[in-house]
mmCIF file of the C-alpha atoms, coordinates in Angstrom:
data_MODEL
# 
_entry.id   MODEL 
# 
loop_
_atom_site.group_PDB 
_atom_site.id 
_atom_site.type_symbol 
_atom_site.label_atom_id 
_atom_site.label_alt_id 
_atom_site.label_comp_id 
_atom_site.label_asym_id 
_atom_site.label_entity_id 
_atom_site.label_seq_id 
_atom_site.pdbx_PDB_ins_code 
_atom_site.Cartn_x 
_atom_site.Cartn_y 
_atom_site.Cartn_z 
_atom_site.occupancy 
_atom_site.B_iso_or_equiv 
_atom_site.pdbx_formal_charge 
_atom_site.auth_seq_id 
_atom_site.auth_comp_id 
_atom_site.auth_asym_id 
_atom_site.auth_atom_id 
_atom_site.pdbx_PDB_model_num 
ATOM 1  C CA . MET A 1 1  ? -26.443 -29.216 -36.700 1.00 0.00 ? 1  MET A CA 1 
ATOM 2  C CA . ALA A 1 2  ? -29.506 -31.342 -35.953 1.00 0.00 ? 2  ALA A CA 1 
ATOM 3  C CA . ARG A 1 3  ? -31.382 -30.402 -32.811 1.00 0.00 ? 3  ARG A CA 1 
ATOM 4  C CA . THR A 1 4  ? -33.622 -32.666 -30.775 1.00 0.00 ? 4  THR A CA 1 
ATOM 5  C CA . LEU A 1 5  ? -36.921 -30.927 -30.261 1.00 0.00 ? 5  LEU A CA 1 
ATOM 6  C CA . LYS A 1 6  ? -38.929 -33.561 -28.466 1.00 0.00 ? 6  LYS A CA 1 
ATOM 7  C CA . ILE A 1 7  ? -38.546 -37.097 -27.133 1.00 0.00 ? 7  ILE A CA 1 
ATOM 8  C CA . ASP A 1 8  ? -41.607 -39.176 -26.309 1.00 0.00 ? 8  ASP A CA 1 
ATOM 9  C CA . LYS A 1 9  ? -40.335 -42.363 -24.668 1.00 0.00 ? 9  LYS A CA 1 
ATOM 10 C CA . SER A 1 10 ? -43.773 -43.924 -24.292 1.00 0.00 ? 10 SER A CA 1 
ATOM 11 C CA . ALA A 1 11 ? -44.468 -43.619 -28.033 1.00 0.00 ? 11 ALA A CA 1 
ATOM 12 C CA . LYS A 1 12 ? -40.793 -44.270 -28.906 1.00 0.00 ? 12 LYS A CA 1 
ATOM 13 C CA . LEU A 1 13 ? -40.804 -41.127 -31.019 1.00 0.00 ? 13 LEU A CA 1 
ATOM 14 C CA . VAL A 1 14 ? -38.086 -38.511 -31.490 1.00 0.00 ? 14 VAL A CA 1 
ATOM 15 C CA . THR A 1 15 ? -38.654 -35.207 -33.264 1.00 0.00 ? 15 THR A CA 1 
ATOM 16 C CA . ILE A 1 16 ? -35.559 -33.511 -34.660 1.00 0.00 ? 16 ILE A CA 1 
ATOM 17 C CA . GLU A 1 17 ? -34.936 -30.275 -36.502 1.00 0.00 ? 17 GLU A CA 1 
ATOM 18 C CA . LEU A 1 18 ? -32.714 -30.311 -39.613 1.00 0.00 ? 18 LEU A CA 1 
ATOM 19 C CA . ASP A 1 19 ? -31.676 -27.647 -42.062 1.00 0.00 ? 19 ASP A CA 1 
ATOM 20 C CA . ASN A 1 20 ? -31.836 -28.270 -45.827 1.00 0.00 ? 20 ASN A CA 1 
ATOM 21 C CA . ASN A 1 21 ? -28.184 -29.304 -46.065 1.00 0.00 ? 21 ASN A CA 1 
ATOM 22 C CA . GLU A 1 22 ? -28.570 -31.904 -43.326 1.00 0.00 ? 22 GLU A CA 1 
ATOM 23 C CA . LEU A 1 23 ? -31.740 -33.251 -44.895 1.00 0.00 ? 23 LEU A CA 1 
ATOM 24 C CA . LYS A 1 24 ? -30.030 -33.482 -48.286 1.00 0.00 ? 24 LYS A CA 1 
ATOM 25 C CA . GLY A 1 25 ? -27.088 -35.284 -46.686 1.00 0.00 ? 25 GLY A CA 1 
ATOM 26 C CA . ILE A 1 26 ? -29.405 -37.866 -45.147 1.00 0.00 ? 26 ILE A CA 1 
ATOM 27 C CA . LEU A 1 27 ? -31.206 -38.314 -48.459 1.00 0.00 ? 27 LEU A CA 1 
ATOM 28 C CA . ASP A 1 28 ? -27.885 -38.842 -50.255 1.00 0.00 ? 28 ASP A CA 1 
ATOM 29 C CA . SER A 1 29 ? -26.851 -41.401 -47.621 1.00 0.00 ? 29 SER A CA 1 
ATOM 30 C CA . VAL A 1 30 ? -30.082 -43.344 -48.023 1.00 0.00 ? 30 VAL A CA 1 
ATOM 31 C CA . ASP A 1 31 ? -29.573 -43.330 -51.802 1.00 0.00 ? 31 ASP A CA 1 
ATOM 32 C CA . LEU A 1 32 ? -26.119 -44.863 -51.279 1.00 0.00 ? 32 LEU A CA 1 
ATOM 33 C CA . MET A 1 33 ? -27.599 -47.482 -48.936 1.00 0.00 ? 33 MET A CA 1 
ATOM 34 C CA . ILE A 1 34 ? -30.114 -48.402 -51.634 1.00 0.00 ? 34 ILE A CA 1 
ATOM 35 C CA . LYS A 1 35 ? -27.373 -48.750 -54.267 1.00 0.00 ? 35 LYS A CA 1 
ATOM 36 C CA . GLU A 1 36 ? -25.352 -50.988 -51.957 1.00 0.00 ? 36 GLU A CA 1 
ATOM 37 C CA . GLN A 1 37 ? -28.373 -53.138 -51.139 1.00 0.00 ? 37 GLN A CA 1 
ATOM 38 C CA . LYS A 1 38 ? -29.225 -53.527 -54.832 1.00 0.00 ? 38 LYS A CA 1 
ATOM 39 C CA . ARG A 1 39 ? -25.629 -54.536 -55.552 1.00 0.00 ? 39 ARG A CA 1 
ATOM 40 C CA . LYS A 1 40 ? -25.787 -57.064 -52.730 1.00 0.00 ? 40 LYS A CA 1 
ATOM 41 C CA . LEU A 1 41 ? -28.997 -58.518 -54.155 1.00 0.00 ? 41 LEU A CA 1 
ATOM 42 C CA . LEU A 1 42 ? -27.450 -58.857 -57.601 1.00 0.00 ? 42 LEU A CA 1 
ATOM 43 C CA . GLU A 1 43 ? -24.324 -60.522 -56.236 1.00 0.00 ? 43 GLU A CA 1 
ATOM 44 C CA . THR A 1 44 ? -26.263 -63.116 -54.239 1.00 0.00 ? 44 THR A CA 1 
ATOM 45 C CA . ILE A 1 45 ? -28.695 -64.612 -56.727 1.00 0.00 ? 45 ILE A CA 1 
ATOM 46 C CA . PRO A 1 46 ? -31.008 -66.019 -55.607 1.00 0.00 ? 46 PRO A CA 1 
ATOM 47 C CA . SER A 1 47 ? -31.348 -63.300 -53.012 1.00 0.00 ? 47 SER A CA 1 
ATOM 48 C CA . ASN A 1 48 ? -32.919 -63.980 -49.669 1.00 0.00 ? 48 ASN A CA 1 
ATOM 49 C CA . GLU A 1 49 ? -36.141 -62.459 -48.352 1.00 0.00 ? 49 GLU A CA 1 
ATOM 50 C CA . THR A 1 50 ? -34.391 -60.458 -45.629 1.00 0.00 ? 50 THR A CA 1 
ATOM 51 C CA . ASP A 1 51 ? -32.279 -58.589 -48.177 1.00 0.00 ? 51 ASP A CA 1 
ATOM 52 C CA . ARG A 1 52 ? -35.314 -57.788 -50.329 1.00 0.00 ? 52 ARG A CA 1 
ATOM 53 C CA . LYS A 1 53 ? -37.244 -56.523 -47.307 1.00 0.00 ? 53 LYS A CA 1 
ATOM 54 C CA . GLN A 1 54 ? -34.305 -54.314 -46.295 1.00 0.00 ? 54 GLN A CA 1 
ATOM 55 C CA . LEU A 1 55 ? -34.352 -52.738 -49.752 1.00 0.00 ? 55 LEU A CA 1 
ATOM 56 C CA . GLU A 1 56 ? -38.080 -52.037 -49.339 1.00 0.00 ? 56 GLU A CA 1 
ATOM 57 C CA . VAL A 1 57 ? -37.378 -50.358 -45.985 1.00 0.00 ? 57 VAL A CA 1 
ATOM 58 C CA . TYR A 1 58 ? -34.702 -48.153 -47.559 1.00 0.00 ? 58 TYR A CA 1 
ATOM 59 C CA . ASP A 1 59 ? -37.009 -47.258 -50.451 1.00 0.00 ? 59 ASP A CA 1 
ATOM 60 C CA . ALA A 1 60 ? -39.811 -46.288 -48.052 1.00 0.00 ? 60 ALA A CA 1 
ATOM 61 C CA . LEU A 1 61 ? -37.406 -44.198 -45.978 1.00 0.00 ? 61 LEU A CA 1 
ATOM 62 C CA . ARG A 1 62 ? -36.167 -42.443 -49.114 1.00 0.00 ? 62 ARG A CA 1 
ATOM 63 C CA . GLU A 1 63 ? -39.729 -41.561 -50.117 1.00 0.00 ? 63 GLU A CA 1 
ATOM 64 C CA . VAL A 1 64 ? -40.504 -40.036 -46.718 1.00 0.00 ? 64 VAL A CA 1 
ATOM 65 C CA . ILE A 1 65 ? -37.299 -38.003 -46.735 1.00 0.00 ? 65 ILE A CA 1 
ATOM 66 C CA . ARG A 1 66 ? -37.821 -37.006 -50.380 1.00 0.00 ? 66 ARG A CA 1 
ATOM 67 C CA . LYS A 1 67 ? -41.292 -35.630 -49.526 1.00 0.00 ? 67 LYS A CA 1 
ATOM 68 C CA . ALA A 1 68 ? -39.806 -33.590 -46.675 1.00 0.00 ? 68 ALA A CA 1 
ATOM 69 C CA . TRP A 1 69 ? -37.025 -32.357 -48.972 1.00 0.00 ? 69 TRP A CA 1 
ATOM 70 C CA . ASP A 1 70 ? -39.478 -31.407 -51.719 1.00 0.00 ? 70 ASP A CA 1 
ATOM 71 C CA . SER A 1 71 ? -41.554 -29.396 -49.266 1.00 0.00 ? 71 SER A CA 1 
ATOM 72 C CA . THR A 1 72 ? -38.520 -27.315 -48.238 1.00 0.00 ? 72 THR A CA 1 
ATOM 73 C CA . ILE A 1 73 ? -37.329 -26.278 -51.697 1.00 0.00 ? 73 ILE A CA 1 
# 
């Protein structure tokens, strides 16, 4: 189970501790979010800028989590 290690309200930053299974679960969830967002973009041609930006946010999040995952295996 994820544990909160530190909360810095002034910096709006939360540090949490995850085990490999939890990290993998989050990574899998982000991958599903990306697939759904891509499907949404394809279904609404022409897509709007907000939807494209959301996909970029998900992709960036996936890369950060993937780097953390790769460093643990």
